[in-house]
FIMITOR-837504 format. One record per atom (N, C-alpha, C): x, z, y. Coordinates in steps of 0.02 Angstrom, whole numbers, padded with zeros to 5 digits, always signed. Layout:
% residues N
XZY...
% end
This chain:
% residues 378
+01464-01847+00139+01491-01785+00116+01520-01726+00184+01472-01690+00208+01507-01660+00268+01566-01609+00257+01595-01604+00295+01654-01553+00303+01674-01516+00365+01656-01440+00339+01684-01428+00393+01743-01412+00460+01749-01414+00521+01803-01438+00561+01818-01370+00554+01905-01376+00538+01943-01317+00542+01965-01301+00611+01989-01216+00618+02001-01189+00691+02040-01238+00729+02099-01257+00684+02159-01309+00735+02191-01310+00693+02200-01407+00745+02237-01454+00697+02287-01432+00652+02338-01351+00618+02366-01355+00577+02332-01318+00525+02238-01339+00524+02186-01288+00468+02217-01224+00481+02200-01201+00382+02204-01168+00377+02272-01155+00347+02357-01161+00383+02411-01172+00351+02412-01082+00328+02475-01065+00316+02502-00990+00271+02548-00992+00342+02545-01028+00400+02585-01018+00472+02561-00998+00506+02506-00998+00486+02452-00994+00539+02402-00917+00530+02437-00881+00491+02377-00820+00453+02390-00781+00499+02369-00772+00552+02368-00733+00630+02328-00730+00652+02281-00814+00655+02217-00839+00675+02163-00850+00651+02186-00863+00570+02163-00858+00484+02148-00762+00493+02182-00715+00502+02131-00630+00484+02095-00632+00545+02083-00674+00615+02022-00667+00644+01970-00689+00604+01991-00751+00578+01935-00785+00574+01848-00722+00554+01778-00768+00565+01722-00686+00542+01667-00757+00553+01633-00747+00496+01566-00750+00493+01504-00737+00533+01433-00776+00536+01409-00775+00610+01393-00692+00586+01368-00665+00640+01325-00617+00645+01266-00602+00663+01216-00528+00627+01158-00533+00616+01134-00569+00692+01079-00618+00631+01035-00668+00707+01063-00739+00712+01125-00751+00699+01152-00808+00709+01144-00842+00661+01145-00919+00681+01150-00979+00620+01206-00973+00590+01238-00990+00505+01281-00978+00484+01307-01046+00525+01390-01020+00513+01434-01089+00566+01449-01107+00497+01466-01102+00430+01464-01132+00397+01418-01212+00366+01472-01249+00370+01448-01293+00311+01498-01336+00262+01425-01323+00216+01416-01343+00140+01468-01390+00117+01537-01407+00077+01553-01443+00051+01547-01494-00034+01570-01503-00043+01571-01534-00104+01624-01487-00153+01611-01466-00207+01687-01463-00252+01725-01494-00244+01777-01466-00220+01849-01490-00257+01879-01506-00175+01811-01505-00112+01830-01526-00035+01897-01456-00011+01907-01490+00053+01943-01418+00066+01888-01372+00064+01918-01299+00050+01850-01238+00069+01858-01224+00153+01778-01211+00168+01773-01217+00239+01793-01159+00265+01835-01176+00324+01854-01102+00381+01825-01098+00425+01823-01018+00452+01782-01003+00540+01833-01005+00604+01831-01034+00667+01844-01027+00705+01875-00982+00714+01961-00987+00763+02004-00914+00775+01968-00889+00810+01951-00813+00851+01962-00813+00926+01996-00749+00936+02027-00729+01018+02055-00691+01026+02053-00642+00975+02135-00634+00975+02141-00533+00945+02126-00493+00961+02097-00488+01016+02106-00395+01057+02030-00399+01077+01978-00438+01079+01950-00450+01104+01902-00445+01018+01934-00480+00974+01881-00475+00907+01864-00370+00873+01931-00357+00898+01965-00298+00862+01943-00262+00906+01897-00256+00948+01878-00237+01011+01799-00236+01003+01749-00292+00955+01721-00290+00933+01703-00266+00877+01731-00254+00850+01728-00251+00785+01724-00165+00761+01783-00149+00823+01782-00081+00791+01744-00014+00857+01727-00040+00918+01708+00002+00955+01611-00010+00987+01587-00075+00960+01529-00096+00977+01497-00082+00929+01519-00103+00867+01476-00096+00800+01442-00014+00784+01378-00012+00759+01361+00063+00732+01373+00083+00648+01383+00113+00634+01422+00134+00561+01409+00091+00530+01356+00091+00521+01293+00020+00477+01356-00050+00469+01323-00059+00524+01323-00127+00564+01411-00137+00546+01470-00079+00561+01542-00073+00549+01547-00121+00498+01501-00054+00443+01541-00072+00348+01510-00131+00320+01468-00159+00367+01404-00235+00334+01457-00252+00361+01489-00283+00395+01529-00322+00449+01592-00352+00386+01599-00292+00365+01678-00351+00354+01658-00384+00283+01716-00415+00296+01673-00476+00236+01689-00467+00161+01678-00490+00122+01686-00464+00080+01774-00454+00043+01804-00487+00065+01841-00438+00111+01893-00467+00143+01903-00523+00156+01952-00529+00205+02002-00485+00204+01959-00448+00247+02018-00385+00256+02013-00337+00288+01959-00322+00230+01933-00323+00261+01911-00288+00303+01958-00289+00357+01909-00362+00365+01916-00382+00298+01919-00364+00270+01932-00400+00217+01860-00418+00193+01890-00394+00262+01810-00381+00274+01791-00404+00199+01776-00356+00160+01736-00349+00121+01688-00338+00134+01676-00366+00173+01588-00347+00222+01541-00417+00215+01500-00410+00195+01474-00443+00137+01475-00541+00208+01476-00522+00276+01494-00588+00289+01575-00610+00252+01594-00684+00231+01656-00696+00179+01687-00680+00244+01695-00617+00296+01776-00610+00290+01810-00547+00259+01782-00524+00248+01807-00485+00212+01740-00447+00184+01752-00424+00141+01653-00428+00155+01650-00436+00200+01695-00448+00262+01650-00457+00329+01668-00496+00361+01606-00524+00377+01616-00581+00415+01616-00546+00497+01610-00477+00477+01625-00449+00552+01666-00440+00557+01723-00435+00502+01764-00364+00521+01825-00441+00562+01807-00424+00620+01862-00451+00670+01948-00471+00645+01972-00393+00616+02019-00428+00602+02064-00440+00534+02017-00474+00502+02024-00496+00447+02118-00514+00439+02122-00450+00355+02218-00467+00396+02209-00527+00307+02288-00587+00305+02277-00601+00257+02354-00588+00210+02311-00597+00126+02365-00557+00081+02428-00604+00072+02493-00561+00067+02549-00595+00064+02545-00653+00009+02544-00711+00017+02554-00733-00048+02613-00725-00094+02681-00709-00067+02725-00705-00113+02715-00652-00169+02677-00612-00189+02643-00579-00234+02629-00623-00296+02676-00568-00336+02682-00595-00403+02629-00588-00439+02600-00632-00480+02538-00593-00522+02562-00585-00598+02538-00518-00604+02589-00490-00680+02529-00498-00716+02565-00511-00784+02532-00529-00853+02514-00485-00884+02440-00454-00898+02414-00406-00953+02380-00439-00997+02345-00430-01037+02344-00433-01118+02276-00475-01092+02214-00443-01052+02178-00478-01031+02187-00535-01028+02172-00608-01000+02159-00618-00964+02115-00632-00911+02044-00621-00902+01996-00595-00879+02008-00546-00828+02087-00510-00811+02079-00483-00787+02154-00491-00759+02202-00550-00774+02254-00548-00773+02290-00534-00676+02263-00571-00663+02270-00565-00583+02267-00488-00521+02225-00455-00581+02200-00402-00544+02228-00319-00548+02319-00334-00603+02346-00292-00570+02410-00289-00495+02399-00225-00472+02433-00228-00432+02502-00218-00432+02553-00235-00383+02604-00227-00395+02639-00240-00327+02715-00203-00318+02744-00199-00245+02779-00257-00229+02779-00290-00169+02802-00330-00134+02869-00363-00195+02908-00311-00183+02957-00299-00196+02973-00282-00268+02926-00283-00290+02954-00260-00393+02928-00200-00392+02919-00158-00356+02933-00055-00388+02811-00058-00370+02819-00028-00432+02772-00003-00408+02728+00027-00366+02621+00040-00345+02636+00099-00309+02638+00165-00332+02660+00179-00301+02693+00269-00326+02647+00317-00266+02616+00377-00266+02619+00440-00248+02544+00437-00192+02562+00436-00102+02453+00428-00079+02462+00356-00083+02405+00364-00088+02373+00262-00067+02321+00274-00013+02308+00377-00010+02273+00344+00077+02285+00412+00065+02292+00431+00134+02279+00517+00167+02256+00510+00226+02228+00544+00233+02199+00558+00295+02170+00665+00333+02198+00653+00387+02210+00709+00442+02175+00702+00506+02135+00770+00470+02100+00766+00556+02059+00732+00586+02034+00670+00543+01976+00637+00552+01906+00615+00571+01909+00605+00654+01836+00605+00700+01819+00574+00694+01754+00568+00716+01706+00520+00741+01634+00547+00749+01643+00515+00818+01565+00518+00862+01542+00474+00877+01443+00459+00879+01390+00411+00877+01363+00442+00955+01403+00462+01000+01325+00500+01063+01361+00573+01064+01316+00594+01058+01284+00676+01033+01321+00665+00967+01278+00648+00909+01333+00650+00855+01371+00648+00815+01403+00688+00754+01473+00695+00740+01438+00672+00679+01507+00609+00684+01472+00565+00595+01528+00607+00545+01592+00617+00568+01637+00638+00534+01673+00666+00574+01683+00739+00532+01697+00798+00572+01760+00821+00527+01808+00808+00566+01896+00840+00552+01903+00836+00456+01889+00792+00455+01917+00764+00365+01989+00772+00356+02001+00793+00319+02089+00756+00290+02048+00757+00214+02083+00699+00152+02085+00683+00091+02149+00636+00084+02160+00656+00037+02210+00621-00031+02227+00586-00079+02199+00525-00074+02195+00499-00129+02257+00480-00170+02268+00490-00214+02314+00486-00260+02321+00402-00279+02378+00367-00263+02392+00306-00304+02385+00313-00377+02335+00246-00371+02322+00252-00468+02281+00252-00490+02247+00303-00447+02166+00353-00470+02092+00320-00456+02056+00346-00482+01990+00335-00472+01938+00390-00419+01932+00380-00355+01927+00415-00324+01834+00422-00299+01812+00489-00336+01736+00475-00307+01706+00472-00242+01660+00467-00181+01654+00495-00130+01581+00511-00127+01569+00556-00135+01473+00573-00135+01443+00627-00080+01361+00634-00068+01360+00659-00020+01268+00639+00009+01230+00680+00043+01181+00667+00039+01169+00584+00089+01120+00527+00107+01107+00511+00153+01118+00511+00207+01175+00496+00261+01167+00516+00315+01236+00563+00333+01267+00602+00278+01332+00622+00260+01379+00598+00285+01396+00528+00281+01433+00520+00325+01516+00485+00288+01470+00462+00225+01518+00414+00202+01535+00339+00224+01495+00326+00230+01510+00228+00257+01527+00244+00329+01540+00292+00369+01574+00304+00411+01669+00295+00387+01669+00354+00335+01728+00377+00326+01779+00322+00305+01725+00278+00246+01732+00226+00243+01755+00139+00258+01720+00154+00306+01744+00094+00388+01780+00129+00392+01826+00189+00433+01864+00194+00444+01925+00181+00420+01925+00190+00366+01972+00188+00311+02004+00098+00285+01946+00070+00304+01943+00011+00271+01957-00045+00357+01963+00003+00401+02028-00023+00495+01929-00044+00506+01863-00051+00496+01842-00081+00529+01803-00019+00590+01825+00029+00573+01793+00078+00640+01856+00093+00664+01868+00122+00719+01925+00154+00756+01898+00227+00736+01942+00304+00767+01881+00363+00734+01946+00380+00823+01909+00437+00839+01897+00460+00889+01982+00511+00890+01962+00514+00840+02046+00575+00816+02050+00558+00751+02127+00574+00727+02157+00560+00672+02195+00519+00647+02215+00512+00578+02249+00480+00575+02240+00455+00496+02207+00404+00484+02250+00384+00410+02300+00316+00399+02318+00347+00356+02383+00327+00296+02363+00245+00243+02383+00201+00240+02362+00178+00178+02423+00156+00139+02428+00169+00092+02472+00164+00054+02557+00171+00091+02544+00228+00122+02612+00244+00155+02617+00209+00245+02566+00176+00259+02578+00125+00314+02522+00160+00356+02541+00158+00404+02495+00221+00487+02429+00136+00489+02377+00157+00478+02330+00133+00500+02330+00081+00576+02347+00126+00607+02330+00123+00711+02424+00099+00711+02447+00097+00712+02516+00068+00703+02521+00001+00682+02474-00008+00613+02502-00058+00583+02447-00099+00545+02401-00115+00596+02336-00143+00535+02319-00175+00535+02366-00231+00546+02350-00313+00483+02396-00271+00422+02450-00255+00418+02502-00229+00344+02440-00183+00314+02403-00135+00328+02355-00064+00308+02307-00114+00300+02271-00184+00299+02224-00215+00294+02223-00257+00226+02307-00286+00223+02296-00318+00192+02319-00311+00129+02343-00245+00128+02338-00200+00035+02268-00186+00018+02226-00189+00054+02150-00160+00019+02095-00246+00041+02042-00200-00026+02020-00263-00028+01952-00197-00030+01882-00241+00002+01842-00219+00033+01762-00241+00003+01733-00191-00008+01656-00215-00048+01609-00160+00014+01577-00192+00040+01524-00165+00078+01458-00121+00042+01428-00096+00072+01325-00065+00053+01312-00128+00073+01305-00146+00148+01273-00178+00163+01284-00245+00155+01262-00317+00126+01308-00345+00125+01266-00411+00171+01316-00445+00195+01311-00517+00241+01355-00579+00209+01342-00644+00224+01394-00678+00191+01347-00744+00229+01424-00792+00179+01388-00859+00212+01332-00888+00137+01269-00882+00130+01257-00906+00100+01239-00960+00064+01260-01013+00133+01244-01064+00128+01299-01119+00079+01337-01076+00056+01382-01101+00024+01396-01067-00052+01425-01125-00091+01427-01100-00177+01449-01035-00162+01431-01013-00253+01513-00974-00258+01564-00973-00275+01561-01047-00308+01653-01072-00298+01723-01073-00221+01648-01101-00170+01684-01094-00097+01662-01041-00073+01641-01006-00065+01637-00910-00034+01696-00906-00048+01748-00896-00150+01763-00869-00177+01841-00899-00149+01845-00974-00145+01902-00990-00112+01917-01007-00033+01864-00981-00013+01861-01005+00064+01916-00893+00084+01855-00846+00058+01935-00817+00049+02017-00797+00024+02020-00828-00031+02055-00833-00031+02118-00842+00021+02081-00921+00062+02130-00960+00097+02153-00909+00132+02070-00866+00155+02113-00820+00225+02136-00776+00206+02181-00756+00139+02225-00716+00142+02281-00750+00116+02278-00803+00140+02361-00832+00140+02361-00857+00049+02323-00862-00002+02343-00898-00066+02351-00947-00058+02374-00984-00115+02386-01050-00118+02326-01082-00151+02331-01151-00148+02261-01170-00193+02247-01160-00283+02315-01176-00296+02313-01168-00379+02302-01092-00395+02321-01048-00349+02330-00983-00359+02271-00977-00371+02201-00990-00286+02159-00978-00286+02115-00980-00356+02135-01072-00385+02085-01103-00418+02094-01047-00497+02119-01025-00499+02151-00979-00570+02115-00913-00562+02117-00885-00499+02096-00826-00505+02034-00813-00492+01983-00897-00468+01908-00890-00473+01879-00896-00515+01904-00919-00563+01924-00960-00663+01915-00882-00684+01976-00840-00682+01968-00791-00711+01915-00726-00683+01897-00728-00630+01825-00675-00587+01776-00712-00594+01776-00755-00618+01687-00783-00643+01667-00771-00701+01742-00765-00751+01729-00783-00849+01718-00686-00794+01774-00651-00801+01761-00557-00782+01701-00579-00742+01654-00579-00709+01614-00541-00675+01526-00588-00729+01562-00648-00767+01503-00693-00794+01449-00743-00749+01520-00766-00699+01462-00785-00642+01488-00858-00647+01505-00876-00689+01537-00940-00720+01510-01012-00700+01414-00990-00723+01367-01036-00705+01372-01030-00642+01371-00979-00622+01329-00970-00545+01361-01005-00468+01436-01004-00507+01463-01047-00453+01474-01104-00406+01424-01134-00453+01399-01207-00396+01351-01217-00384+01308-01146-00408+01253-01135-00348+01239-01097-00306+01193-01114-00236+01216-01082-00172+01217-01023-00161+01256-00970-00136+01241-00877-00135+01183-00878-00131+01125-00910-00065+01075-00912-00062+01026-00906-00111+01039-00919-00161+01019-00925-00227+01017-00827-00282+01100-00812-00256+01095-00774-00282+01051-00713-00296+01035-00667-00327+00993-00619-00332+01044-00542-00275+01019-00493-00297+01048-00436-00235+01098-00408-00284+01105-00409-00329+01168-00410-00423+01215-00465-00409+01178-00515-00422+01229-00571-00419+01300-00582-00363+01254-00557-00307+01266-00565-00247+01332-00495-00235+01320-00442-00271+01383-00401-00239+01433-00421-00268+01426-00425-00343+01453-00476-00391+01547-00522-00348+01469-00546-00330+01549-00618-00313+01568-00583-00272+01533-00527-00227+01569-00515-00173+01631-00478-00162+01641-00428-00221+01684-00393-00290+01752-00418-00299+01733-00484-00333+01762-00531-00357+01810-00579-00287+01767-00553-00222+01800-00572-00175+01873-00538-00135+01837-00496-00160+01872-00424-00137+01931-00417-00187+01943-00433-00223+02018-00444-00297+02037-00495-00264+02008-00563-00266+02071-00630-00281+02118-00603-00253+02129-00576-00187+02210-00554-00204+02257-00501-00205+02218-00491-00254+02240-00451-00299+02286-00378-00253+02243-00344-00230+02238-00258-00172+02269-00218-00199+02307-00191-00146+02324-00120-00203+02283-00064-00222+02244-00071-00153+02196-00019-00148+02098-00046-00166+02055-00026-00177+01995-00040-00158+01944+00001-00104+01903-00010-00074+01880+00028-00056+01795+00002-00064+01772+00015-00093+01668+00029-00115+01635+00062-00091+01592+00025-00061+01533+00085-00027+01453+00048-00081+01457+00097-00098+01392+00077-00160+01405+00011-00197+01461+00012-00244+01459-00039-00274+01409-00061-00346+01371-00006-00365+01334-00010-00428+01272-00021-00397+01266-00022-00341+01182-00019-00310+01153-00081-00321+01107-00096-00354+01085-00155-00360+01106-00192-00433+01143-00196-00462+01193-00233-00490+01143-00173-00577+01125-00231-00625+01080-00207-00671+01148-00165-00757+01135-00142-00795+01149-00104-00817+01217-00125-00861+01204-00199-00897+01274-00207-00931+01302-00253-00892+01286-00284-00793+01366-00275-00766+01389-00250-00719+01353-00180-00735+01373-00121-00713+01438-00118-00761+01437-00129-00849+01476-00099-00878+01522-00127-00867+01539-00228-00836+01598-00283-00841+01636-00246-00791+01589-00221-00739+01626-00189-00670+01674-00124-00700+01626-00085-00720+01641-00028-00735+01740-00038-00808+01721-00104-00814+01801-00123-00860+01828-00150-00827+01842-00182-00792+01868-00207-00744+01901-00166-00691+01847-00122-00670+01885-00096-00601+01910-00024-00645+01922-00009-00690+01980+00041-00751+02035-00003-00796+02012-00064-00814+02107-00084-00802+02122-00099-00760+02102-00103-00693+02128-00102-00642+02181-00058-00601+02127+00008-00617+02159+00057-00609+02211+00087-00664+02185+00061-00714+02264+00090-00774+02315+00067-00757+02337-00005-00714+02382-00030-00704+02426-00025-00658+02390+00008-00619+02412+00058-00528+02376+00043-00484+02322+00035-00474+02278-00024-00430+02244+00072-00417+02209+00041-00339+02162+00117-00339+02112+00119-00313+02048+00116-00316+01999+00133-00304+01968+00178-00279+01923+00167-00200+01889+00257-00166+01838+00217-00170+01761+00273-00200+01717+00218-00202+01636+00283-00176+01600+00269-00146+01551+00291-00120+01485+00283-00186+01468+00340-00201+01372+00331-00263+01332+00376-00225+01289+00362-00270+01258+00415-00255+01227+00445-00339+01271+00385-00384+01253+00399-00442+01281+00458-00481+01278+00495-00476+01322+00592-00511+01369+00587-00572+01283+00536-00638+01336+00543-00672+01374+00481-00709+01367+00425-00673+01438+00379-00680+01488+00415-00622+01469+00454-00569+01543+00462-00545+01603+00510-00580+01532+00548-00625+01577+00603-00663+01606+00568-00715+01598+00513-00728+01598+00486-00807+01670+00456-00804+01646+00416-00728+01722+00373-00707+01786+00404-00631+01779+00424-00626+01807+00450-00577+01855+00548-00572+01899+00504-00567+01977+00582-00579+01959+00651-00540+01937+00607-00462+01946+00662-00423+01884+00651-00373+01839+00697-00338+01799+00685-00309+01798+00733-00252+01734+00710-00187+01742+00718-00117+01655+00719-00100+01638+00803-00111+01590+00797-00073+01564+00825-00001+01531+00748+00044+01552+00752+00104+01475+00790+00135+01434+00838+00151+01408+00851+00204+01387+00866+00282+01377+00802+00316+01352+00840+00367+01434+00823+00411+01451+00793+00406+01526+00730+00409+01589+00793+00386+01579+00838+00350+01648+00880+00334+01627+00884+00240+01701+00888+00235+01714+00883+00178+01681+00968+00131+01641+00986+00095+01628+01035+00076+01657+01065-00003+01671+01020-00037+01717+01031-00100+01732+00969-00114+01813+00972-00129+01873+00936-00167+01913+00952-00216+01965+00902-00293+01983+00908-00306+01977+00869-00396+01984+00907-00434+01974+00863-00488+01892+00866-00511+01878+00815-00562+01780+00833-00571+01767+00912-00586+01812+00919-00642+01812+00985-00652+01818+01049-00621+01861+01037-00565+01850+01087-00514+01780+01070-00446+01773+01034-00430+01721+01021-00400+01652+01060-00424+01629+01023-00511+01581+01061-00542+01557+01141-00546+01626+01147-00548+01627+01219-00586+01595+01255-00635+01588+01220-00671+01549+01235-00735+01491+01219-00739+01450+01195-00708+01405+01170-00695+01392+01081-00705+01361+01031-00692+01340+00946-00686+01361+00944-00604+01387+00888-00608+01385+00858-00524+01331+00866-00508+01298+00838-00535+01207+00828-00531+01205+00905-00468+01200+00968-00525+01202+01027-00494+01250+01046-00457+01308+01059-00423+01357+01061-00402+01337+01036-00312+01320+00946-00320+01300+00925-00267+01228+00941-00234+01202+00980-00262+01101+00979-00261+01157+01067-00222+01166+01118-00257+01211+01168-00214+01231+01159-00153+01262+01128-00144+01310+01113-00119+01289+01087-00005+01241+01014-00039+01189+01001+00018+01156+01026+00043+01131+01063-00007+01059+01089+00028+01008+01061+00015+00999+01008-00006+00952+00976+00001+00874+00972-00047+00836+00956-00017+00780+00951-00077+00717+00970-00030+00685+00927-00037+00595+00920-00014+00546+00959-00005+00518+00966+00025+00484+01039+00002+00406+01018+00021+00372+01039-00057+00335+01013-00058+00253+01038-00067+00259+01084-00044+00212+01146-00028+00170+01088+00025+00086+01098+00063+00049+01048+00101+00024+00987+00072+00049+00969+00008+00060+00875-00029-00001+00899-00067-00076+00961-00038-00104+00961-00084-00141+00917-00108-00174+00870-00066-00208+00846-00030-00166+00739-00094-00123+00769-00100-00076+00695-00136-00139+00696-00196-00158+00736-00215-00185+00760-00287-00264+00737-00291-00307+00730-00246-00364+00711-00238-00347+00647-00242-00332+00582-00229-00352+00516-00222-00426+00508-00205-00393+00454-00164-00442+00420-00125-00519+00374-00171-00557+00380-00119-00608+00335-00187-00588+00258-00199
% end
């Protein structure tokens, strides 16, 4: 039986949470550093690295796509909820660990019992979950985010929509702490992200659009790894893993290696990893892409219950019908600018959200000149 070598003599002890926060999975093109262990063995960890170097690499060097996909399921997202088990992402160098002292609130449904968000001091979250002011991010001569202001109320289901290349992923990457803005401020549950980045990440769970993960681990080992990165006790991790597996219909798949999962199953296990530490805020980039209708319904039920008990969800999606059906507020981003923001009724202005989106984005292909397409080849 092979075991993964721990980053230090103390391994993943809670007292060494600062080092655990910097753990990261392999980058694209690198061989996975994790070794599969048998169920019941100590969960694998990755070596810790220098915080300043990790932070710089994750925030300054990454492109928008690499940055969001580099956060792990979320370990801090760096929960990384970015597909490399660090948060959703392995890329997320400064994955934060969750506060193990947070109690599990009781709810009626045992499958979501641990997904209710509570304040460490016992107070329910209120006010603003996310506050963004004057956000700017450039990549060379391209302005990906142009002076964006957004306020996401606590306990809300918030949608971020826009055409491809509009700046949605970049905005979510900045919110998740995977990219540093060139200007502007971000507050997560009242925490200044620039002043206290790890504290801000502790209250977040992140799921990126492009997933990368330790796919040589089984689903159970992967979730255990996420839980350890978040500073949770073994018993808590095992209980929450069982609850999440039931909720996401992954119980039978937990014993299989993640490389055998479909795209939809991989997304579900990564979302489970983003939820395992009971975050106050969920940042989800295209959470329903490649997920079948039945699984989408299950995920929606879980997220609705999460929001109903005080959690906050901000997600991006190209499914206008879904956003219109589940979100309480929405922002339309085009060319890095917010063109409309408010409740669903305010933004759609008497139209469907799809019609309003097309009107605001001014998108639409030009079909003239394609008559040759109707001649068909011999």
